[in-house]
C-alpha positions as CSV (number, residue, x, y, z in Angstrom):
1,M,32.7,-11.2,-51.2
2,V,32.1,-7.5,-52.0
3,K,31.8,-5.4,-48.9
4,F,30.3,-1.9,-48.8
5,S,30.5,0.3,-45.8
6,L,27.8,2.8,-45.2
7,V,27.5,5.2,-42.3
8,F,24.3,7.1,-41.6
9,C,24.3,9.9,-39.0
10,F,21.3,10.6,-36.9
11,L,20.8,13.6,-34.7
12,F,19.1,12.9,-31.5
13,I,17.8,15.8,-29.4
14,S,17.8,14.8,-25.8
15,A,15.3,16.3,-23.4
16,S,16.8,18.0,-20.4
17,F,15.2,15.6,-18.0
18,I,17.1,12.6,-19.3
19,D,19.7,11.4,-16.8
20,F,23.0,11.4,-18.8
21,A,24.6,9.2,-16.2
22,V,22.1,6.4,-16.9
23,A,22.7,6.7,-20.7
24,T,26.4,6.2,-20.3
25,K,25.9,2.9,-18.6
26,K,24.6,1.2,-21.7
27,T,27.0,-0.9,-23.8
28,V,27.7,-0.8,-27.5
29,G,26.3,-3.8,-29.3
30,Y,26.6,-5.2,-32.8
31,Y,23.8,-7.0,-34.5
32,E,23.6,-8.9,-37.8
33,I,20.6,-9.6,-39.9
34,K,20.8,-12.0,-42.8
35,K,18.4,-13.2,-45.6
36,G,19.7,-15.3,-48.4
37,D,22.9,-13.9,-49.9
38,I,22.9,-10.5,-48.0
39,S,23.8,-9.6,-44.5
40,V,23.7,-6.3,-42.7
41,T,25.6,-5.3,-39.5
42,V,24.1,-2.6,-37.3
43,T,25.2,-1.0,-34.0
44,N,22.9,0.3,-31.3
45,Y,25.2,3.3,-31.0
46,G,23.4,5.9,-33.2
47,A,21.3,3.1,-34.9
48,T,24.1,3.0,-37.5
49,I,24.6,0.6,-40.3
50,L,28.2,-0.6,-40.2
51,S,28.4,-2.8,-43.3
52,I,26.5,-4.5,-46.0
53,K,27.9,-7.8,-47.4
54,V,26.9,-9.3,-50.7
55,P,28.7,-12.4,-52.2
56,D,30.4,-11.8,-55.5
57,N,28.9,-15.0,-57.0
58,K,32.3,-16.1,-58.5
59,G,32.7,-12.9,-60.5
60,G,29.3,-11.4,-60.5
61,H,25.9,-12.5,-62.0
62,R,27.4,-12.8,-65.4
63,G,30.8,-14.4,-65.3
64,F,33.3,-14.8,-68.2
65,G,31.5,-18.1,-69.0
66,D,28.4,-16.2,-70.0
67,V,29.8,-13.7,-72.5
68,F,30.9,-13.9,-76.1
69,W,34.6,-14.3,-76.7
70,T,36.5,-13.4,-79.9
71,V,38.4,-16.1,-81.7
72,K,42.0,-14.7,-82.2
73,N,43.4,-17.7,-84.0
74,H,42.4,-21.3,-84.7
75,Q,44.3,-24.3,-86.2
76,K,42.1,-27.3,-86.5
77,D,44.8,-30.0,-86.9
78,G,48.4,-30.5,-87.9
79,Q,51.4,-30.3,-85.6
80,N,49.9,-27.6,-83.3
81,P,46.0,-27.8,-83.2
82,H,44.7,-25.1,-81.0
83,I,42.3,-22.2,-80.5
84,T,42.9,-18.9,-78.7
85,L,40.0,-16.8,-77.6
86,T,40.1,-13.3,-76.1
87,Y,37.8,-11.1,-74.1
88,D,38.1,-7.5,-73.0
89,S,36.5,-6.8,-69.6
90,F,35.6,-3.1,-69.1
91,D,36.2,-1.0,-66.0
92,G,33.3,-1.7,-63.5
93,E,32.1,-4.9,-65.2
94,Q,30.4,-7.0,-62.4
95,G,31.9,-4.5,-59.9
96,F,35.6,-5.2,-60.7
97,P,37.9,-2.2,-61.2
98,G,39.8,-1.5,-64.4
99,D,40.0,-2.7,-67.9
100,L,41.2,-6.3,-68.2
101,S,42.4,-8.1,-71.3
102,V,41.9,-11.9,-71.0
103,S,42.8,-14.8,-73.2
104,V,42.5,-18.6,-73.1
105,T,44.2,-21.1,-75.3
106,Y,43.1,-24.8,-75.7
107,K,45.9,-26.8,-77.3
108,L,46.1,-30.5,-78.1
109,M,49.6,-32.0,-77.4
110,K,51.1,-35.4,-78.1
111,Y,50.4,-38.4,-75.9
112,N,46.7,-37.5,-75.4
113,K,47.3,-34.2,-73.5
114,L,45.1,-31.1,-73.5
115,A,46.7,-27.9,-72.4
116,V,44.7,-24.9,-71.2
117,I,46.5,-21.6,-70.9
118,M,44.8,-18.6,-69.3
119,K,46.3,-15.1,-69.3
120,A,45.0,-11.7,-68.0
121,K,46.5,-8.2,-68.1
122,P,45.1,-5.3,-66.2
123,L,45.4,-2.2,-68.3
124,N,44.8,0.7,-65.9
125,K,43.9,-0.4,-62.4
126,A,44.9,-3.1,-60.0
127,T,42.2,-5.8,-59.8
128,P,41.7,-9.3,-58.4
129,V,42.1,-12.1,-61.0
130,N,41.4,-15.8,-60.2
131,L,40.3,-17.7,-63.3
132,A,39.1,-21.3,-63.2
133,Q,38.0,-23.9,-65.7
134,H,34.6,-25.3,-64.7
135,T,34.6,-28.4,-66.8
136,Y,32.4,-31.4,-65.7
137,W,34.0,-34.9,-66.0
138,N,32.4,-38.3,-65.9
139,L,35.0,-41.1,-66.5
140,G,32.2,-43.5,-67.5
141,G,30.9,-41.2,-70.2
142,H,28.5,-38.4,-70.0
143,N,25.4,-40.7,-70.3
144,S,26.6,-43.3,-67.7
145,G,24.8,-41.9,-64.7
146,N,26.5,-40.5,-61.6
147,I,30.2,-40.3,-60.8
148,L,30.0,-41.8,-57.3
149,Q,32.0,-44.9,-58.5
150,N,34.7,-42.8,-60.1
151,K,37.9,-42.9,-58.2
152,I,39.9,-39.8,-57.3
153,Q,43.1,-38.7,-55.6
154,I,43.7,-35.1,-54.5
155,F,47.2,-34.1,-53.3
156,G,45.8,-31.6,-50.9
157,S,46.1,-32.2,-47.1
158,Q,44.2,-29.0,-46.2
159,I,40.9,-27.3,-47.1
160,T,39.4,-23.9,-46.7
161,P,36.1,-24.4,-44.8
162,V,33.1,-22.5,-45.9
163,D,30.0,-21.0,-44.2
164,E,26.4,-21.7,-44.9
165,E,26.6,-19.4,-48.0
166,L,29.6,-21.5,-49.3
167,L,32.0,-18.6,-48.7
168,P,35.4,-19.3,-47.2
169,T,35.6,-18.5,-43.5
170,G,39.3,-17.7,-43.6
171,E,40.4,-20.9,-41.9
172,I,42.7,-23.5,-43.3
173,T,42.2,-26.9,-41.8
174,S,43.5,-30.5,-42.1
175,V,41.6,-33.1,-44.0
176,K,42.8,-35.8,-41.6
177,N,39.9,-38.0,-40.2
178,T,37.3,-36.2,-42.4
179,P,35.4,-37.3,-45.6
180,Y,37.6,-34.7,-47.4
181,D,40.7,-36.9,-47.2
182,F,41.6,-38.1,-50.8
183,L,45.3,-38.2,-50.3
184,K,45.0,-41.9,-51.3
185,P,42.7,-42.9,-54.2
186,Q,39.1,-43.3,-53.0
187,L,35.7,-43.7,-54.7
188,I,34.0,-40.3,-54.8
189,G,30.9,-41.8,-53.3
190,S,32.7,-43.7,-50.5
191,R,31.9,-41.1,-47.8
192,I,29.7,-38.6,-49.6
193,D,26.8,-39.6,-47.3
194,Q,28.6,-37.8,-44.5
195,L,28.1,-34.5,-46.2
196,S,24.8,-32.6,-46.6
197,S,24.7,-32.7,-50.4
198,G,28.1,-33.6,-51.7
199,Y,31.5,-32.1,-52.2
200,D,31.9,-28.4,-52.9
201,I,35.2,-27.4,-51.2
202,N,38.5,-25.9,-52.0
203,Y,41.7,-27.8,-51.4
204,V,45.1,-26.2,-50.6
205,L,47.4,-28.3,-52.8
206,N,50.6,-29.7,-51.4
207,G,53.7,-28.1,-52.8
208,P,57.5,-28.1,-52.3
209,I,58.6,-27.9,-48.7
210,N,59.0,-24.2,-47.6
211,S,57.3,-23.0,-50.7
212,I,55.5,-19.7,-50.2
213,I,53.3,-20.3,-53.3
214,R,50.0,-21.9,-52.3
215,K,47.8,-23.2,-55.1
216,A,44.3,-24.6,-54.8
217,A,41.7,-26.8,-56.5
218,K,38.0,-26.7,-56.1
219,F,36.3,-30.1,-55.9
220,Y,32.7,-30.1,-56.8
221,T,30.4,-33.1,-57.4
222,G,27.6,-31.5,-59.4
223,N,25.3,-31.3,-56.3
224,K,23.0,-28.7,-57.9
225,L,22.6,-30.4,-61.3
226,D,18.9,-30.8,-61.6
227,N,17.4,-32.3,-64.8
228,V,19.8,-30.3,-67.1
229,K,19.4,-31.3,-70.7
230,G,22.8,-32.2,-72.2
231,K,24.4,-33.9,-75.2
232,N,22.1,-36.0,-77.4
233,G,19.2,-35.2,-75.2
234,V,20.7,-36.9,-72.1
235,V,19.3,-35.4,-68.9
236,Y,21.9,-34.8,-66.1
237,K,20.9,-35.1,-62.5
238,A,22.8,-34.5,-59.3
239,H,26.3,-36.0,-59.3
240,A,26.2,-36.6,-63.0
241,G,29.7,-35.0,-63.2
242,F,32.5,-33.6,-61.1
243,C,34.7,-30.6,-61.4
244,L,38.3,-30.0,-60.5
245,E,39.1,-26.3,-60.7
246,T,42.7,-25.3,-60.2
247,Q,43.1,-21.7,-59.0
248,G,44.4,-19.4,-56.4
249,I,42.8,-19.7,-53.0
250,P,39.4,-18.1,-53.5
251,D,38.0,-15.0,-51.7
252,A,41.6,-14.0,-50.9
253,V,40.6,-10.3,-51.1
254,N,38.6,-10.7,-47.9
255,H,41.1,-12.8,-46.0
256,P,44.6,-11.4,-45.4
257,N,46.0,-14.8,-44.5
258,F,45.3,-16.1,-48.0
259,P,47.8,-15.3,-50.8
260,S,46.8,-12.2,-52.7
261,Q,45.2,-12.5,-56.1
262,I,45.6,-8.8,-56.9
263,V,47.2,-8.2,-60.3
264,N,48.7,-4.7,-61.1
265,P,48.9,-2.9,-64.4
266,G,52.1,-4.0,-66.1
267,E,51.8,-7.5,-64.6
268,T,50.4,-10.6,-66.3
269,Y,48.3,-13.3,-64.6
270,R,49.1,-16.8,-66.0
271,H,47.4,-20.0,-65.3
272,F,48.5,-23.3,-67.0
273,M,46.5,-26.5,-66.8
274,L,47.4,-29.9,-68.3
275,Y,45.0,-32.8,-68.7
276,K,46.5,-36.3,-69.4
277,F,44.2,-39.0,-70.7
278,S,44.8,-42.7,-70.7
279,A,42.7,-45.9,-70.7
280,S,43.5,-49.2,-69.0
């Protein structure tokens, strides 16, 4: 969430007949107004705007998935089939500070594995970086209907709850006795009716004991897919696919208890994903 603080000063001229003692008995209050994606906090002390909050929409209105990337190298087949694409984000793009050099490599490996390697280097300013792969999956095939009969297991015993705008509240809570518990394999649709529209939640993944590194994965069940035309003219409806997006814990810049995603000039952000495919 991007947060802007604005302070407006007002000069009030009090008439001499106002009893100052009465005025000092009033208490300072804070009031929030919200509409859609924006909220404003105001105080009655000076009729002052304290803050304006606008969600960053996962990287602004035009994320990296909506820009043209440059093909750096490409090998179609052979021992090392891969493609590497690059993108140079300019200072201030979508509100983010500094120039950022980004690359992603898709590489096929033996035994039916697909590697995805993301890298990012800030060139002149520290900036938050938290890249994710928003691929939709349907294990029955893209034209097989919904994914509610797909079975999934998520090695995450905690989630980061969200508010009505689907933004993290800053809490980290247990999945025990909730429909978010996929520590053992479960059908995606087995408890989805307990949720308002489906899964759209970030899991804190289990790691080595005493590890200070906390990774996350967003689980999304295509709740907002609405008659989207896809491959071969197939129309995708709600729950036609699911996403598993490994990443750092999102919105960390607004929650000090989340591990920071700030990357400084001279440092390199790295994100490695490996997909393994098999049939039985």
